[in-house]
N, C-alpha and C positions, 0 to 999 in steps of 0.2 A: 116663085118668089119675085116680086117686082124689083126692078133694078134700083130704084130709089132707096130700098131698104138694105141693099148689099153693103154699102159703107158702114152702116150702123151695125149689122151683124158681124162684119170683119173686125171692127174696132172692139166690139163686145167680146168677141172670141180671143182677141189679143190680151185684153185686160184680164180675162178670166185665167189664161195661161200664165200671165205675170203674177197674178194673185196666188195661183196654185204653187208656183216655184217659190215665191216669198214665204208661203205657208210651211213649205217642206224643207227649205234651205236652212243651214245653220245661221245663227245670229252672228253679229260682228265679233271677230276674234275667238269664236267658238268652233271647234272642230267636230263637235257632236251634233249630228242633224236633230233639229227640234222634233220633227215628225217624219215618219217613213210611210210612203204609200205602198201598200201591198195589194196588187191587183188579184182579183179572184172571181171565178165564175159565179160564186154565190153572193157576190157584192164586194167591192173593194174595202180594204181595211186600212184606216189611218192609225198607225202605231204612234203613240205619244212617246217617242224615243228618249228625248232629253229628260222627260219626267221620270222615266224608269232609271236612267243612268245618273242623274244629278239629284233630283228630289228624293227618290227612293234609295239612292246610293247602292245601286246594284252593280257589281263589277262587270266589266266587259265580258270576261270569260264565262260568267254564269250563263249567258245566252249564246255567245260565240265560240264556246268550247275551249279555244286555245288561250294561253296566257301570253299575250303579245308583249314584245319588248317595247314596241312603239305603237301608240294608239292608231296611227295611220295604217298599220298592217293588219288591223282587225278586218276579217273578211265578211262580205255580205253573206247572209244565209243561203241565198240562191246560187252562191259560187259552187256549192256542193249538192244541196238539196234541190232536186229537180233537174240537175245537170245530167247530160249523157256522157258516161265515161267511155268515150271512144278515143281513137288515135289522136284526134285533134285536141281533146281535153288533156290527154297525157303529154302532149308536146308543149302545150301553153302553160300548164298549171305550175311548172317548175319555176317559171319567171314571175308568175302572178302571186304565188305563195312564197314570198321572199323573206319570210321570217322563220327562224329556226323552231321555235315552239309550235308554229302552225304545222310543221311536218308531223310533230308528235301527235297531232289530233287524229290523224288516220294511221300513220306509220308508228304505232305506239310501242312495238317491240321488234327486236331482231332476235333470232335464235342462234345460240352458240352450242357447240358440242358439249357433252357431259360425259363424265367417266361412267359409262354404263355397266362396267364390270365384266371384262373379258375373263379374268381369272375366276370370278364367281360362277360364270356360265360354265366354264370347263370343270373347275374343281368341285364347287358345291352342288351344282345341278347335274353334273356328270355328262355334259354334252360332248360329242365328238366334233373334231374340226369340221368334218363334212356335214354336220347338221346346219352349219351357217355358210361355210364356204362350199364351193362347187365340188361335188363328189366326182364329176366327170374329169378324169385326169387330162383328157384332151383339151379341156378348157383351162384347168388350173392344175398343173402337175403337183404343186405343193401350195398349201394355204399361204396367201400373201395379202398385202394391203389392198383393200377393195378399190382404193383410189388409183392404183397402178393401171387399172383398165377402164374404170368408170369416171367419166369427166364430172366435175363439179356442176351443179345445176339445181334449180328449185324443183320441188316435187310437182309432178304433172298429174299423177294418178292414171296415166294412160298405160295400156299394155305395150310391152316392148315390141319393136318390129323385128322380124326375123333377120338375123345377120348384123343387127345394130345394137350394141350394148346400151342399156338404159343409163341415164345419168346416175350419179352416185346416190342422190337422195331417193330416187325411185327404186334402185336396186336394194339399198338397205331396208327401206320400208317394206318392200315386197317380201324380203326374208324375215324381217322381225314380226310382221303381222301374222305369220303362220303360228306363232306361239302367243302373241300378245294382242289378240283380237279385242280384248276388253279396253286396252289403252287407246287403240285406234278408233273404237266405237265412241269415245268421248270427244273425237275430233280436236278442235283447237285446245280444249281443256286438257287433253292428254299429252300435249307437247312438252309440258314441263316435267313429265315423268322422265324423259330422256334428254331434254335440252334445258340449258339455263336460258332464262329470258333476260335480254339486255335492254332496259328501257331507253327509248330514243330520247326522251325528255332529259335524261341525265347525260346524254352525249352532246347537248347543245353547248357550243363554245361561247365565249364572251361576245363574239361578233354575230352570233345567231345564225350561222350558216352550218347546215348539217349535210354531210355526204352520206346519203342512204345506200345501204347495200342492195344492189339491184336484185339479189336473190329474193328479197322480201318486199319488193316494191309492189308486188301484185297481191292484193288482199286474199285471193283464193289460196295462196300458199299455206296460210294458217287456218283460215276460216272455211275453206271448202266451198265458198260462194263468191261470185264476182262482186265487185264494189256496187254495181247497179242494184243488187238485191240486198246489200248490207246498209246502204244509205237510204233512209226514208225520203219520200218525195216532199216537196215544200209544204204542202197542205198538212200532211201527217206530222211533219217536224214542228210547224208552227203550233198546231193544236196540242201536241204533247208538251212543248215547251211552255207556251203561254197558259193554257188551261190547267196544265199540271201544277204550275206554280200558284196560280190563283186558288186552285182547290186545296193545295197544301196549307196556304195562308188563310183560307176561308174568306178571301176578299176578291172583289172584281168579278168579271163574268167568267163562268165555267159551266159546263153541262150543256146538254142538247137544246135546252129551252132559252139559252142566252145568246144565240147567234146574232140577233138583231142589235145586241149591245156593242158588237165589234164590226159586223158587216153592214156597210151602207146598202141602200136599195140599188138594184140593177139600173 
């Protein structure tokens, strides 16, 4: 490129950048972005954000999941979809997701104990104490509260190490599954059989600050899968959300032959 064209190219690039920022930025006094640029290997997508939120009167939580107390607390889709749920994410997301209802988007339930029926197991079903408690008198001379020896902790599903008592959840689950394989085969759907489910959304106080029980901060405690496998990537999330809505309404682009209606050329 000849040097005499360099100033023209530079000024043109700056003007294009300014135009793009103006195109995507909110209007005066408006906290809702007019348009949102979504980069994609198949061609970037310019989402007409304000049109969906204002013209079509679609509530924020329809796309952003949570019901925010304040509009500024609505999270970007890529805050979770496409994110890597590593130690850095865990450390930073507590400060970034500072709205109570946002917590309930992922941490939707906590488990509480349920009266599972000690007398029923012994009286009606005819079980002996040793069927659930340790039969080895060297470990447990007389049946006692399991929590006397097993420390509280979230289920890990790991085999106990020799000489180290498993935590309470692992110990109880290991004993119960010997008779109730059908319940455990249902995974998270079977939890309510023995536990009451406490919705986190109902625990949100007026100030919107939720103190989550660390026992259930890990998705795998109930779901048996890490968050990385539970939360779809950004492309899958956008496709399901956008095309699913369009298909349901029978309006707008959806289906494999409509790619060019949303994706710009590379």
